[in-house]
N, CA, C and O atoms as a GROMACS GRO file, in nm:
protein
  424
    1MET      N    1  -1.214  -0.083   0.979
    1MET     CA    2  -1.243  -0.174   0.872
    1MET      C    3  -1.113  -0.242   0.829
    1MET      O    4  -1.005  -0.182   0.837
    2PHE      N    5  -1.123  -0.364   0.786
    2PHE     CA    6  -1.009  -0.441   0.738
    2PHE      C    7  -1.035  -0.485   0.595
    2PHE      O    8  -1.146  -0.527   0.561
    3ALA      N    9  -0.933  -0.474   0.510
    3ALA     CA   10  -0.945  -0.522   0.372
    3ALA      C   11  -0.815  -0.590   0.330
    3ALA      O   12  -0.707  -0.534   0.348
    4LYS      N   13  -0.826  -0.709   0.273
    4LYS     CA   14  -0.710  -0.777   0.215
    4LYS      C   15  -0.696  -0.725   0.073
    4LYS      O   16  -0.786  -0.741  -0.010
    5LEU      N   17  -0.581  -0.662   0.044
    5LEU     CA   18  -0.561  -0.599  -0.085
    5LEU      C   19  -0.474  -0.680  -0.181
    5LEU      O   20  -0.484  -0.664  -0.302
    6ALA      N   21  -0.389  -0.767  -0.128
    6ALA     CA   22  -0.303  -0.848  -0.214
    6ALA      C   23  -0.262  -0.974  -0.140
    6ALA      O   24  -0.243  -0.972  -0.018
    7GLU      N   25  -0.249  -1.085  -0.214
    7GLU     CA   26  -0.199  -1.209  -0.154
    7GLU      C   27  -0.065  -1.250  -0.212
    7GLU      O   28   0.024  -1.291  -0.136
    8HIS      N   29  -0.047  -1.240  -0.341
    8HIS     CA   30   0.079  -1.273  -0.408
    8HIS      C   31   0.100  -1.175  -0.523
    8HIS      O   32   0.118  -1.216  -0.638
    9GLN      N   33   0.098  -1.046  -0.491
    9GLN     CA   34   0.115  -0.941  -0.592
    9GLN      C   35   0.262  -0.935  -0.635
    9GLN      O   36   0.350  -0.918  -0.551
   10VAL      N   37   0.287  -0.948  -0.764
   10VAL     CA   38   0.423  -0.939  -0.817
   10VAL      C   39   0.449  -0.794  -0.858
   10VAL      O   40   0.372  -0.736  -0.935
   11VAL      N   41   0.557  -0.737  -0.806
   11VAL     CA   42   0.594  -0.599  -0.838
   11VAL      C   43   0.737  -0.600  -0.892
   11VAL      O   44   0.828  -0.653  -0.827
   12VAL      N   45   0.757  -0.542  -1.010
   12VAL     CA   46   0.889  -0.539  -1.071
   12VAL      C   47   0.940  -0.395  -1.080
   12VAL      O   48   0.861  -0.301  -1.083
   13ASN      N   49   1.070  -0.381  -1.083
   13ASN     CA   50   1.131  -0.250  -1.093
   13ASN      C   51   1.084  -0.179  -1.219
   13ASN      O   52   1.080  -0.239  -1.327
   14GLY      N   53   1.050  -0.052  -1.206
   14GLY     CA   54   1.010   0.029  -1.320
   14GLY      C   55   0.863   0.021  -1.357
   14GLY      O   56   0.818   0.095  -1.444
   15VAL      N   57   0.787  -0.067  -1.292
   15VAL     CA   58   0.644  -0.081  -1.320
   15VAL      C   59   0.570  -0.077  -1.187
   15VAL      O   60   0.553  -0.180  -1.121
   16ASP      N   61   0.525   0.042  -1.147
   16ASP     CA   62   0.451   0.054  -1.022
   16ASP      C   63   0.322  -0.027  -1.031
   16ASP      O   64   0.259  -0.034  -1.136
   17GLN      N   65   0.283  -0.086  -0.920
   17GLN     CA   66   0.160  -0.165  -0.912
   17GLN      C   67   0.066  -0.099  -0.812
   17GLN      O   68   0.111  -0.030  -0.720
   18PHE      N   69  -0.064  -0.121  -0.830
   18PHE     CA   70  -0.164  -0.061  -0.743
   18PHE      C   71  -0.261  -0.168  -0.696
   18PHE      O   72  -0.294  -0.261  -0.769
   19SER      N   73  -0.305  -0.155  -0.572
   19SER     CA   74  -0.406  -0.246  -0.518
   19SER      C   75  -0.544  -0.202  -0.568
   19SER      O   76  -0.558  -0.093  -0.623
   20PRO      N   77  -0.644  -0.287  -0.550
   20PRO     CA   78  -0.781  -0.241  -0.574
   20PRO      C   79  -0.816  -0.129  -0.476
   20PRO      O   80  -0.761  -0.123  -0.366
   21ALA      N   81  -0.906  -0.043  -0.515
   21ALA     CA   82  -0.952   0.064  -0.426
   21ALA      C   83  -1.056   0.008  -0.329
   21ALA      O   84  -1.133  -0.081  -0.364
   22VAL      N   85  -1.057   0.062  -0.208
   22VAL     CA   86  -1.158   0.024  -0.109
   22VAL      C   87  -1.220   0.151  -0.052
   22VAL      O   88  -1.155   0.255  -0.044
   23SER      N   89  -1.346   0.142  -0.013
   23SER     CA   90  -1.415   0.255   0.048
   23SER      C   91  -1.360   0.280   0.188
   23SER      O   92  -1.333   0.186   0.263
   24MET      N   93  -1.344   0.407   0.222
   24MET     CA   94  -1.302   0.443   0.357
   24MET      C   95  -1.420   0.435   0.455
   24MET      O   96  -1.399   0.440   0.576
   25SER      N   97  -1.541   0.423   0.405
   25SER     CA   98  -1.662   0.406   0.488
   25SER      C   99  -1.671   0.509   0.600
   25SER      O  100  -1.710   0.476   0.711
   26GLY      N  101  -1.634   0.634   0.570
   26GLY     CA  102  -1.641   0.740   0.669
   26GLY      C  103  -1.521   0.748   0.761
   26GLY      O  104  -1.514   0.839   0.844
   27ASN      N  105  -1.428   0.656   0.750
   27ASN     CA  106  -1.307   0.660   0.834
   27ASN      C  107  -1.210   0.764   0.779
   27ASN      O  108  -1.219   0.805   0.664
   28ASN      N  109  -1.115   0.807   0.864
   28ASN     CA  110  -1.022   0.912   0.822
   28ASN      C  111  -0.875   0.880   0.846
   28ASN      O  112  -0.790   0.968   0.830
   29THR      N  113  -0.843   0.758   0.885
   29THR     CA  114  -0.703   0.715   0.895
   29THR      C  115  -0.689   0.576   0.834
   29THR      O  116  -0.784   0.497   0.832
   30ALA      N  117  -0.570   0.549   0.784
   30ALA     CA  118  -0.543   0.418   0.724
   30ALA      C  119  -0.403   0.373   0.762
   30ALA      O  120  -0.312   0.454   0.778
   31LYS      N  121  -0.388   0.242   0.774
   31LYS     CA  122  -0.260   0.180   0.806
   31LYS      C  123  -0.251   0.052   0.724
   31LYS      O  124  -0.346  -0.025   0.718
   32ALA      N  125  -0.135   0.030   0.661
   32ALA     CA  126  -0.118  -0.090   0.579
   32ALA      C  127  -0.028  -0.190   0.650
   32ALA      O  128   0.072  -0.154   0.711
   33GLY      N  129  -0.066  -0.317   0.641
   33GLY     CA  130   0.019  -0.427   0.685
   33GLY      C  131   0.079  -0.491   0.562
   33GLY      O  132   0.007  -0.537   0.473
   34ILE      N  133   0.212  -0.495   0.555
   34ILE     CA  134   0.283  -0.540   0.436
   34ILE      C  135   0.366  -0.663   0.469
   34ILE      O  136   0.444  -0.661   0.564
   35THR      N  137   0.349  -0.770   0.393
   35THR     CA  138   0.433  -0.888   0.406
   35THR      C  139   0.504  -0.911   0.274
   35THR      O  140   0.441  -0.942   0.173
   36VAL      N  141   0.637  -0.896   0.275
   36VAL     CA  142   0.716  -0.925   0.156
   36VAL      C  143   0.749  -1.074   0.160
   36VAL      O  144   0.819  -1.121   0.250
   37LEU      N  145   0.698  -1.148   0.062
   37LEU     CA  146   0.714  -1.293   0.058
   37LEU      C  147   0.841  -1.336  -0.013
   37LEU      O  148   0.902  -1.437   0.023
   38SER      N  149   0.882  -1.259  -0.112
   38SER     CA  150   1.003  -1.290  -0.189
   38SER      C  151   1.062  -1.158  -0.238
   38SER      O  152   0.988  -1.068  -0.277
   39ASN      N  153   1.196  -1.148  -0.235
   39ASN     CA  154   1.259  -1.022  -0.269
   39ASN      C  155   1.391  -1.047  -0.342
   39ASN      O  156   1.485  -1.102  -0.284
   40THR      N  157   1.398  -1.005  -0.469
   40THR     CA  158   1.526  -1.006  -0.540
   40THR      C  159   1.570  -0.863  -0.571
   40THR      O  160   1.664  -0.842  -0.647
   41ALA      N  161   1.501  -0.764  -0.513
   41ALA     CA  162   1.535  -0.623  -0.529
   41ALA      C  163   1.594  -0.572  -0.398
   41ALA      O  164   1.623  -0.650  -0.307
   42THR      N  165   1.613  -0.442  -0.389
   42THR     CA  166   1.665  -0.383  -0.265
   42THR      C  167   1.558  -0.379  -0.158
   42THR      O  168   1.579  -0.430  -0.047
   43SER      N  169   1.443  -0.320  -0.190
   43SER     CA  170   1.333  -0.309  -0.093
   43SER      C  171   1.207  -0.264  -0.166
   43SER      O  172   1.207  -0.246  -0.288
   44LEU      N  173   1.100  -0.247  -0.090
   44LEU     CA  174   0.971  -0.204  -0.142
   44LEU      C  175   0.930  -0.075  -0.074
   44LEU      O  176   0.945  -0.060   0.048
   45THR      N  177   0.878   0.019  -0.152
   45THR     CA  178   0.819   0.142  -0.099
   45THR      C  179   0.668   0.132  -0.119
   45THR      O  180   0.621   0.090  -0.225
   46VAL      N  181   0.592   0.171  -0.017
   46VAL     CA  182   0.445   0.166  -0.023
   46VAL      C  183   0.389   0.304   0.007
   46VAL      O  184   0.427   0.368   0.105
   47ASN      N  185   0.297   0.349  -0.079
   47ASN     CA  186   0.222   0.471  -0.054
   47ASN      C  187   0.076   0.434  -0.034
   47ASN      O  188   0.020   0.358  -0.112
   48ILE      N  189   0.014   0.487   0.070
   48ILE     CA  190  -0.132   0.480   0.080
   48ILE      C  191  -0.183   0.600   0.001
   48ILE      O  192  -0.146   0.714   0.029
   49GLN      N  193  -0.269   0.574  -0.097
   49GLN     CA  194  -0.323   0.680  -0.180
   49GLN      C  195  -0.471   0.700  -0.150
   49GLN      O  196  -0.540   0.606  -0.111
   50GLY      N  197  -0.518   0.824  -0.167
   50GLY     CA  198  -0.659   0.855  -0.146
   50GLY      C  199  -0.721   0.921  -0.268
   50GLY      O  200  -0.653   0.987  -0.346
   51SER      N  201  -0.852   0.901  -0.284
   51SER     CA  202  -0.927   0.960  -0.395
   51SER      C  203  -1.072   0.978  -0.353
   51SER      O  204  -1.125   0.902  -0.272
   52ASN      N  205  -1.136   1.079  -0.410
   52ASN     CA  206  -1.279   1.097  -0.389
   52ASN      C  207  -1.362   1.052  -0.509
   52ASN      O  208  -1.483   1.037  -0.499
   53ASP      N  209  -1.295   1.029  -0.624
   53ASP     CA  210  -1.368   0.996  -0.746
   53ASP      C  211  -1.317   0.870  -0.817
   53ASP      O  212  -1.363   0.838  -0.927
   54LEU      N  213  -1.222   0.800  -0.757
   54LEU     CA  214  -1.160   0.681  -0.815
   54LEU      C  215  -1.084   0.710  -0.945
   54LEU      O  216  -1.050   0.618  -1.019
   55GLN      N  217  -1.057   0.838  -0.972
   55GLN     CA  218  -0.984   0.878  -1.094
   55GLN      C  219  -0.851   0.942  -1.058
   55GLN      O  220  -0.745   0.894  -1.098
   56GLY      N  221  -0.856   1.051  -0.982
   56GLY     CA  222  -0.735   1.121  -0.940
   56GLY      C  223  -0.691   1.071  -0.804
   56GLY      O  224  -0.770   1.072  -0.709
   57TRP      N  225  -0.565   1.028  -0.793
   57TRP     CA  226  -0.515   0.970  -0.669
   57TRP      C  227  -0.406   1.058  -0.610
   57TRP      O  228  -0.321   1.110  -0.683
   58THR      N  229  -0.410   1.075  -0.477
   58THR     CA  230  -0.312   1.156  -0.405
   58THR      C  231  -0.232   1.067  -0.312
   58THR      O  232  -0.289   0.990  -0.234
   59ASP      N  233  -0.097   1.076  -0.319
   59ASP     CA  234  -0.010   0.999  -0.231
   59ASP      C  235  -0.010   1.056  -0.090
   59ASP      O  236  -0.011   1.178  -0.072
   60SER      N  237  -0.007   0.968   0.009
   60SER     CA  238   0.029   1.009   0.144
   60SER      C  239   0.181   0.999   0.151
   60SER      O  240   0.246   0.974   0.049
   61THR      N  241   0.238   1.016   0.266
   61THR     CA  242   0.382   1.001   0.282
   61THR      C  243   0.423   0.857   0.250
   61THR      O  244   0.353   0.763   0.287
   62SER      N  245   0.536   0.842   0.183
   62SER     CA  246   0.586   0.708   0.148
   62SER      C  247   0.641   0.637   0.270
   62SER      O  248   0.706   0.698   0.355
   63ASP      N  249   0.615   0.508   0.278
   63ASP     CA  250   0.680   0.421   0.376
   63ASP      C  251   0.778   0.336   0.299
   63ASP      O  252   0.739   0.268   0.204
   64THR      N  253   0.905   0.338   0.339
   64THR     CA  254   1.010   0.274   0.262
   64THR      C  255   1.080   0.165   0.341
   64THR      O  256   1.064   0.152   0.462
   65GLY      N  257   1.159   0.086   0.269
   65GLY     CA  258   1.248  -0.010   0.333
   65GLY      C  259   1.186  -0.144   0.368
   65GLY      O  260   1.241  -0.216   0.451
   66PHE      N  261   1.073  -0.180   0.307
   66PHE     CA  262   1.014  -0.311   0.334
   66PHE      C  263   1.099  -0.420   0.270
   66PHE      O  264   1.125  -0.415   0.150
   67THR      N  265   1.142  -0.517   0.348
   67THR     CA  266   1.217  -0.632   0.299
   67THR      C  267   1.142  -0.758   0.342
   67THR      O  268   1.030  -0.748   0.391
   68VAL      N  269   1.200  -0.876   0.324
   68VAL     CA  270   1.129  -1.001   0.353
   68VAL      C  271   1.079  -1.002   0.497
   68VAL      O  272   1.153  -0.972   0.591
   69GLY      N  273   0.951  -1.038   0.512
   69GLY     CA  274   0.887  -1.041   0.643
   69GLY      C  275   0.772  -0.943   0.650
   69GLY      O  276   0.734  -0.882   0.550
   70PHE      N  277   0.716  -0.928   0.771
   70PHE     CA  278   0.600  -0.840   0.793
   70PHE      C  279   0.644  -0.709   0.856
   70PHE      O  280   0.732  -0.706   0.941
   71ALA      N  281   0.580  -0.602   0.813
   71ALA     CA  282   0.595  -0.471   0.876
   71ALA      C  283   0.469  -0.390   0.846
   71ALA      O  284   0.396  -0.423   0.752
   72ALA      N  285   0.444  -0.288   0.924
   72ALA     CA  286   0.326  -0.204   0.904
   72ALA      C  287   0.368  -0.060   0.881
   72ALA      O  288   0.471  -0.014   0.931
   73THR      N  289   0.286   0.011   0.806
   73THR     CA  290   0.309   0.154   0.789
   73THR      C  291   0.261   0.225   0.915
   73THR      O  292   0.195   0.166   1.000
   74ALA      N  293   0.294   0.352   0.925
   74ALA     CA  294   0.237   0.435   1.031
   74ALA      C  295   0.091   0.463   0.997
   74ALA      O  296   0.050   0.450   0.881
   75ASN      N  297   0.011   0.503   1.097
   75ASN     CA  298  -0.124   0.549   1.070
   75ASN      C  299  -0.114   0.676   0.987
   75ASN      O  300  -0.035   0.765   1.018
   76ARG      N  301  -0.193   0.685   0.883
   76ARG     CA  302  -0.192   0.802   0.794
   76ARG      C  303  -0.330   0.866   0.794
   76ARG      O  304  -0.431   0.799   0.774
   77ALA      N  305  -0.334   0.999   0.815
   77ALA     CA  306  -0.459   1.074   0.800
   77ALA      C  307  -0.495   1.070   0.652
   77ALA      O  308  -0.411   1.095   0.566
   78LEU      N  309  -0.619   1.039   0.623
   78LEU     CA  310  -0.662   1.024   0.484
   78LEU      C  311  -0.806   1.075   0.472
   78LEU      O  312  -0.900   1.003   0.503
   79ALA      N  313  -0.821   1.198   0.427
   79ALA     CA  314  -0.953   1.261   0.416
   79ALA      C  315  -1.011   1.240   0.276
   79ALA      O  316  -1.039   1.337   0.205
   80PHE      N  317  -1.028   1.115   0.239
   80PHE     CA  318  -1.080   1.080   0.107
   80PHE      C  319  -1.186   0.971   0.122
   80PHE      O  320  -1.195   0.906   0.226
   81ALA      N  321  -1.266   0.952   0.017
   81ALA     CA  322  -1.370   0.850   0.019
   81ALA      C  323  -1.315   0.710  -0.008
   81ALA      O  324  -1.374   0.611   0.035
   82TYR      N  325  -1.202   0.702  -0.080
   82TYR     CA  326  -1.144   0.574  -0.119
   82TYR      C  327  -0.994   0.571  -0.092
   82TYR      O  328  -0.928   0.674  -0.089
   83ALA      N  329  -0.943   0.450  -0.071
   83ALA     CA  330  -0.799   0.433  -0.049
   83ALA      C  331  -0.750   0.315  -0.132
   83ALA      O  332  -0.826   0.224  -0.165
   84ARG      N  333  -0.622   0.318  -0.166
   84ARG     CA  334  -0.554   0.206  -0.231
   84ARG      C  335  -0.406   0.214  -0.197
   84ARG      O  336  -0.360   0.315  -0.143
   85LEU      N  337  -0.332   0.108  -0.229
   85LEU     CA  338  -0.188   0.107  -0.207
   85LEU      C  339  -0.116   0.114  -0.340
   85LEU      O  340  -0.159   0.056  -0.440
   86LYS      N  341  -0.005   0.186  -0.340
   86LYS     CA  342   0.086   0.192  -0.454
   86LYS      C  343   0.215   0.125  -0.412
   86LYS      O  344   0.274   0.161  -0.310
   87TYR      N  345   0.261   0.027  -0.490
   87TYR     CA  346   0.383  -0.048  -0.459
   87TYR      C  347   0.492  -0.008  -0.559
   87TYR      O  348   0.470  -0.008  -0.680
   88VAL      N  349   0.611   0.028  -0.507
   88VAL     CA  350   0.723   0.068  -0.591
   88VAL      C  351   0.847  -0.010  -0.548
   88VAL      O  352   0.884  -0.008  -0.430
   89VAL      N  353   0.911  -0.079  -0.642
   89VAL     CA  354   1.034  -0.154  -0.612
   89VAL      C  355   1.152  -0.058  -0.613
   89VAL      O  356   1.167   0.024  -0.704
   90VAL      N  357   1.237  -0.070  -0.512
   90VAL     CA  358   1.363   0.005  -0.505
   90VAL      C  359   1.474  -0.090  -0.547
   90VAL      O  360   1.489  -0.198  -0.490
   91GLY      N  361   1.552  -0.050  -0.647
   91GLY     CA  362   1.659  -0.137  -0.697
   91GLY      C  363   1.605  -0.229  -0.806
   91GLY      O  364   1.484  -0.237  -0.827
   92THR      N  365   1.694  -0.296  -0.873
   92THR     CA  366   1.657  -0.388  -0.981
   92THR      C  367   1.610  -0.520  -0.923
   92THR      O  368   1.674  -0.575  -0.834
   93GLY      N  369   1.499  -0.571  -0.974
   93GLY     CA  370   1.451  -0.700  -0.928
   93GLY      C  371   1.301  -0.706  -0.916
   93GLY      O  372   1.229  -0.620  -0.967
   94THR      N  373   1.254  -0.809  -0.848
   94THR     CA  374   1.112  -0.838  -0.832
   94THR      C  375   1.080  -0.864  -0.686
   94THR      O  376   1.160  -0.923  -0.613
   95ILE      N  377   0.963  -0.819  -0.644
   95ILE     CA  378   0.916  -0.844  -0.508
   95ILE      C  379   0.776  -0.904  -0.516
   95ILE      O  380   0.694  -0.860  -0.597
   96ILE      N  381   0.748  -1.004  -0.434
   96ILE     CA  382   0.614  -1.060  -0.420
   96ILE      C  383   0.562  -1.018  -0.284
   96ILE      O  384   0.628  -1.041  -0.182
   97VAL      N  385   0.444  -0.958  -0.282
   97VAL     CA  386   0.394  -0.896  -0.159
   97VAL      C  387   0.250  -0.937  -0.130
   97VAL      O  388   0.171  -0.962  -0.220
   98ALA      N  389   0.218  -0.944  -0.001
   98ALA     CA  390   0.081  -0.955   0.048
   98ALA      C  391   0.053  -0.828   0.127
   98ALA      O  392   0.143  -0.775   0.193
   99ALA      N  393  -0.070  -0.777   0.120
   99ALA     CA  394  -0.098  -0.650   0.186
   99ALA      C  395  -0.241  -0.644   0.238
   99ALA      O  396  -0.334  -0.696   0.177
  100ASP      N  397  -0.255  -0.580   0.354
  100ASP     CA  398  -0.385  -0.555   0.417
  100ASP      C  399  -0.395  -0.406   0.444
  100ASP      O  400  -0.294  -0.338   0.459
  101LEU      N  401  -0.518  -0.356   0.451
  101LEU     CA  402  -0.541  -0.216   0.486
  101LEU      C  403  -0.639  -0.211   0.602
  101LEU      O  404  -0.743  -0.275   0.600
  102PHE      N  405  -0.603  -0.134   0.703
  102PHE     CA  406  -0.686  -0.114   0.821
  102PHE      C  407  -0.725   0.032   0.825
  102PHE      O  408  -0.638   0.119   0.819
  103THR      N  409  -0.855   0.062   0.834
  103THR     CA  410  -0.900   0.201   0.844
  103THR      C  411  -0.975   0.221   0.974
  103THR      O  412  -1.035   0.128   1.028
  104SER      N  413  -0.972   0.345   1.023
  104SER     CA  414  -1.042   0.376   1.147
  104SER      C  415  -1.077   0.524   1.151
  104SER      O  416  -1.027   0.604   1.072
  105GLN      N  417  -1.164   0.558   1.244
  105GLN     CA  418  -1.204   0.697   1.268
  105GLN      C  419  -1.122   0.750   1.384
  105GLN      O  420  -1.125   0.692   1.493
  106GLN      N  421  -1.050   0.857   1.364
  106GLN     CA  422  -0.968   0.916   1.470
  106GLN      C  423  -1.022   1.051   1.511
  106GLN      O  424  -0.966   1.116   1.599
   0.00000   0.00000   0.00000
C-alpha cells in the first residue's frame, strides 16, 4: 500500500510533528520515502510509529541524517494496525518535508 503523508510539512526544532495515521491493512512492514525540500537545521530524524488503538504510539528504530533531497528509511517490521511518521529536527532551525509511506506483507 502507498500513502502520501506530507507535501510541505514544516518541522521546527523542539516541536516534534506527526503525520496522519494510516491503516496497515494487514501488512507487517513499512518503509518511508522522505524528501527534505528546505533545511535550515542540521538534519531530520524520522521514526515510523505503530499503534493498535490510535492512542498509544510505539517508535520503531529511528532513521537519522535526512538532509536536502530524497532518501528512504529501511524496511521496518511493524506488527500494528496503524502507522504514522514522527519528524524530529536535529539542531536549531526549520525543515520542510514531503513524505510517503509504503507498506507490505513480508
